[in-house]
C-alpha positions in Angstrom: 95.9 92.7 106.0 92.6 93.8 104.4 93.7 93.5 100.8 95.4 90.8 98.8 92.7 88.2 99.7 93.0 84.8 98.2 90.4 83.8 95.5 88.6 81.6 98.0 88.3 84.3 100.6 87.1 86.7 97.9 84.4 84.2 96.8 83.4 83.9 100.5 83.2 87.7 100.8 81.0 87.9 97.7 78.7 85.1 99.0 78.4 86.9 102.3 77.7 90.2 100.5 74.9 88.5 98.6 73.5 87.2 101.9 73.6 90.6 103.5 72.1 92.1 100.3 69.2 89.7 100.5 68.6 90.8 104.1 68.7 94.4 103.0 66.1 93.7 100.3 63.9 92.0 103.0 64.3 95.1 105.2 63.3 97.3 102.2 59.9 95.6 102.2 59.2 95.7 105.9 61.0 98.3 107.8 61.2 102.1 108.0 64.2 104.4 108.5 66.8 103.5 111.1 67.3 105.6 114.2 70.0 108.3 114.2 73.5 107.3 114.8 74.2 107.9 118.5 77.7 109.2 118.0 76.9 111.5 115.0 76.9 114.7 117.0 80.4 114.1 118.2 82.0 112.4 115.2 80.1 113.9 112.2 78.3 112.3 109.3 80.3 109.7 107.3 78.7 108.7 104.0 79.0 107.7 100.3 78.0 109.4 97.0 75.8 107.8 94.4 74.4 110.6 92.3 72.2 110.5 89.1 70.2 107.4 90.2 67.4 109.0 88.2 69.0 107.6 85.1 68.7 104.0 86.3 65.8 101.6 86.1 63.7 100.9 89.2 65.4 97.5 89.7 68.9 99.0 89.3 68.1 101.7 91.8 67.0 99.1 94.3 70.0 97.0 93.6 72.6 99.8 94.1 71.0 101.3 97.2 70.6 97.8 98.7 74.3 97.1 98.2 75.1 100.4 99.9 72.9 99.7 102.8 74.3 96.2 103.1 77.8 97.6 103.1 77.2 99.2 106.5 77.0 102.8 105.1 74.6 104.9 107.1 74.5 108.1 105.0 74.3 108.6 101.3 74.5 111.7 99.0 71.9 111.5 96.3 70.8 114.0 93.7 67.6 115.7 92.6 67.9 115.7 88.9 65.8 115.2 85.8 63.6 113.2 85.6 62.6 114.4 89.0 60.0 111.6 89.6 62.8 109.0 89.1 65.0 110.9 91.6 62.3 110.8 94.1 61.8 107.1 93.6 65.4 106.6 94.5 65.0 108.7 97.7 62.1 106.6 98.7 64.1 103.4 98.4 67.0 104.9 100.3 64.7 106.1 103.1 63.0 102.7 103.5 66.5 101.1 103.7 67.3 103.3 106.6 69.9 105.4 104.8 70.1 109.0 105.9 70.0 111.3 102.8 72.0 114.3 101.8 70.1 115.7 98.8 72.1 117.6 96.2 69.9 119.8 94.1 71.3 120.0 90.6 71.0 123.6 89.4 71.6 122.6 85.8 67.9 121.5 85.6 66.6 123.4 82.6 63.2 123.8 84.3 64.8 126.4 86.5 65.7 128.7 83.6 63.5 130.7 81.2 62.5 128.9 78.0 65.0 129.4 75.3 67.9 130.0 77.6 71.1 128.9 75.8 73.7 127.2 78.0 77.4 128.2 77.9 79.4 126.2 75.3 81.8 123.5 76.6 83.5 123.2 73.1 83.0 119.4 73.3 85.6 119.1 76.1 83.0 119.4 78.8 79.2 119.5 78.8 77.4 122.7 78.0 76.1 124.2 81.2 73.6 126.8 82.3 74.7 130.2 83.6 73.8 130.8 87.2 73.1 134.4 86.3 70.2 133.1 84.2 68.6 131.2 87.0 64.9 132.1 87.3 64.2 132.2 91.1 60.4 131.9 90.6 60.9 128.8 88.4 63.3 127.4 90.9 60.9 127.9 93.8 58.0 126.3 91.8 60.1 123.3 90.8 61.7 122.8 94.3 58.3 123.2 96.1 56.7 120.6 93.9 59.6 118.2 94.5 59.9 118.8 98.3 56.1 118.4 98.7 56.1 115.1 96.7 59.0 113.9 98.9 57.1 114.9 102.0 53.9 113.1 101.0 55.9 109.9 100.8 57.0 110.4 104.4 60.7 110.7 103.4 62.9 112.7 105.7 65.9 114.5 104.2 68.8 114.8 106.6 70.7 117.5 104.7 70.1 119.5 101.5 72.8 121.0 99.3 71.7 123.3 96.5 74.2 123.3 93.6 77.5 121.8 93.0 81.0 123.2 92.3 79.8 126.7 91.5 83.4 127.9 91.6 84.3 125.8 88.5 83.2 126.3 84.9 82.1 122.6 84.6 79.0 123.5 86.7 78.7 127.3 86.5 78.3 128.7 83.0 79.3 132.2 84.2 82.8 130.9 84.2 84.4 130.2 80.8 85.7 127.2 79.0 88.4 128.3 76.7 88.4 127.2 73.1 91.9 125.9 73.5 93.4 124.8 76.9 96.9 125.8 78.1 96.6 129.5 78.7 96.5 131.1 82.1 93.2 131.0 83.9 92.0 133.4 86.7 93.8 133.4 90.1 91.2 135.8 91.6 87.7 137.0 90.9 89.1 140.2 89.4 90.5 138.2 86.6 87.3 136.3 85.7 86.4 137.1 82.0 82.8 138.1 82.8 83.1 139.3 86.4 79.7 141.0 86.3 77.9 137.9 85.2 79.7 135.8 87.8 78.6 138.3 90.5 75.0 138.2 89.3 75.2 134.4 89.4 76.3 134.4 93.1 73.5 136.8 93.9 71.1 134.4 92.2 72.7 131.5 94.1 72.2 133.1 97.5 68.6 133.7 96.5 68.2 130.0 95.6 69.6 129.1 99.0 67.1 131.4 100.7 64.2 129.8 98.8 65.5 126.3 99.7 65.4 127.2 103.4 61.9 128.6 103.1 60.6 125.6 101.2 62.1 123.1 103.6 60.3 124.9 106.4 57.0 124.2 104.7 57.6 120.4 104.9 56.6 118.1 107.7 59.4 115.6 107.6 62.4 117.7 106.4 61.7 121.1 108.0 64.7 120.7 110.3 67.1 119.4 107.6 70.6 120.9 107.6 71.3 123.3 104.7 74.8 123.3 103.2 76.2 125.5 100.5 77.3 124.0 97.2 80.3 121.8 97.5 83.2 123.7 95.9 85.9 122.3 93.7 89.4 122.1 95.0 90.9 122.2 91.6 94.3 124.0 91.5 95.1 126.9 89.2 97.7 124.8 87.4 95.1 122.1 86.6 92.6 124.7 85.5 95.3 126.1 83.1 95.8 122.6 81.6 92.1 122.1 81.1 91.4 125.6 79.9 88.6 126.1 82.4 88.0 129.1 84.8 87.8 128.3 88.5 88.4 130.2 91.7 89.8 129.1 95.1 87.1 127.8 97.5 88.1 130.3 100.3 87.6 133.3 98.0 84.2 132.1 96.8 83.1 131.5 100.4 84.1 135.1 101.3 82.1 136.3 98.3 79.0 134.3 99.5 79.5 135.5 103.1 79.5 139.1 101.9 76.0 138.3 100.4 74.7 137.1 103.7 74.8 133.3 103.2 75.8 132.6 106.8 72.3 133.6 107.9 70.9 130.8 105.8 73.1 127.8 106.0 74.5 125.4 108.5 77.9 124.8 106.8 80.1 125.3 103.8 80.3 122.5 101.2 83.7 121.6 99.8 85.2 118.8 97.8 88.6 117.2 98.5 90.6 115.2 96.0 94.1 115.3 97.4 95.8 112.8 95.0 98.4 110.2 96.0 100.9 111.5 98.5 102.7 110.5 101.6 100.5 110.3 104.7 102.0 113.6 106.1 101.5 115.3 102.8 97.9 114.2 102.6 97.2 115.5 106.1 98.8 118.8 105.2 96.8 119.0 102.0 93.5 118.5 103.9 94.4 120.9 106.6 95.3 123.6 104.0 92.1 123.1 102.0 89.9 123.3 105.0 91.7 126.2 106.7 88.6 128.5 106.5 86.4 126.0 108.3 85.4 127.0 111.8 83.6 125.6 114.8 80.0 126.7 115.2 80.9 129.2 118.0 83.3 131.0 115.6 81.7 130.6 112.2 80.5 127.8 110.1 81.9 124.2 109.8 82.7 122.6 106.5 80.9 119.6 105.0 83.1 117.6 102.6 80.3 116.4 100.3 82.8 114.7 98.0 86.3 113.3 98.6 88.2 110.6 96.9 91.4 108.7 96.2 91.9 107.0 92.9 92.9 103.4 92.3 93.3 102.7 88.5 93.8 98.9 89.0 91.1 96.8 87.3 92.1 93.3 88.5 90.0 91.0 90.6 90.7 90.5 93.4 91.6 94.2 93.7 94.9 95.3 95.3 93.7 98.3 97.3 96.5 98.5 99.8 98.0 101.9 98.6 94.6 103.5 98.4 93.5 102.1 101.7 96.6 103.7 103.3 95.8 107.0 101.7 92.2 106.8 102.7 93.1 106.1 106.3 95.4 109.1 106.3 92.7 111.4 105.0 90.1 110.0 107.4 92.6 110.7 110.2 92.8 114.3 109.1 89.0 114.5 108.9 88.7 113.0 112.4 91.0 115.7 113.9 88.9 118.5 112.3 85.7 116.8 113.5 87.0 116.7 117.0 87.6 120.5 116.8 84.1 121.0 115.5 85.4 122.4 112.2 84.2 119.6 110.0 80.6 118.1 110.2 80.6 115.5 107.4 82.6 113.6 104.8 81.0 111.8 101.9 83.2 109.6 99.8 83.0 109.8 96.0 81.9 107.4 94.8 80.1 104.0 95.1 80.3 102.6 91.5 80.1 105.1 88.7 83.7 106.2 88.4 86.1 103.5 87.4 89.1 104.9 89.3 87.3 106.3 92.4 84.6 103.7 92.8 84.8 101.4 95.8 82.3 98.7 94.8 84.8 96.4 93.1 84.7 92.8 92.0 81.2 92.3 93.5 82.0 93.7 97.0 83.1 96.8 98.9 86.9 97.3 98.5 89.1 97.6 101.6 89.6 101.3 100.9 85.9 101.7 100.6 85.3 100.0 103.9 87.8 102.4 105.5 86.3 105.4 103.8 82.7 104.9 105.0 83.2 103.2 108.4 81.1 105.1 110.9 83.6 104.4 113.6 87.1 105.1 112.3 89.8 102.7 113.6 92.5 105.4 113.2 95.7 103.5 112.5 96.7 102.6 108.9 96.5 99.0 107.9 99.7 97.0 108.3 
């Protein structure tokens, strides 16, 4: 069994983790990026999230990314957020550690909007957020160009770029409302969105931003061939949206709206997030299959990229009991592997490393058993016994 270790074994694991971490720090000083994973084309990219590193000190950035590299992870989803120079510093560390980078561009950056633009109110239940319909594409191009060129001058290669995040959900798209009081019925389709015209303008602006991203990537030396993925969409249900009092739309509907605007000519895949909850193995597989029903192999459409997925474990004890979550993680990984074998899924990045108490996998000074199963490049397949 991978979980339920004795205290002595856990201390051994922590000591080993520290030794591996020391090696990673040595590598940080002397080596460049690792070569591509040989089986990636067949199995897809498997990675971990650690966004908002720009908010950490240089030493904490190095510590977190070195832990990730020492864990055996090969791919990491990082974010380009304010302060941008600190985001780029984290990218440089990750690149030198040999981690392959999926860069999420946070569209909430106020530098991409006209001065004086007022964000949509979250009524203290969620952060206030910019409206996509207010996005200034000239400002976006200028800011992105400066960032990409700075990244390129450092010799950093981006593997994948993902402009935006959960644009089908009001937490990240101000064209969708947060109600003053939760509990009332929220939209089930775009025709029921409170400000449908603004939402449509926001999608137009979003496709414009994707086009600019593609153009600016082509102007780089090291990242000109990076894959481009549309914003990972929230899988929140209508019932949960009602409880939260926050507008959202189904991922499949928003993908169709983006396709009608020509996004398929610009991207390599559709981003989506998968948080299936705690269910039986069969129910988990069915949930994943239903959520990713619109994903297609490259010869029939566009594959999906799961840029966030996660299973919660609310336990806080050390050593952690991760058996139930490990079982669920293996069931989800099995569903992902089946879709990857069909060419309908290109990547799966677990959320997250250490920032979310329930979803985080860096526990008690080491990678939890569920975390090891979530990010293993070569998936064993069978659930732990």
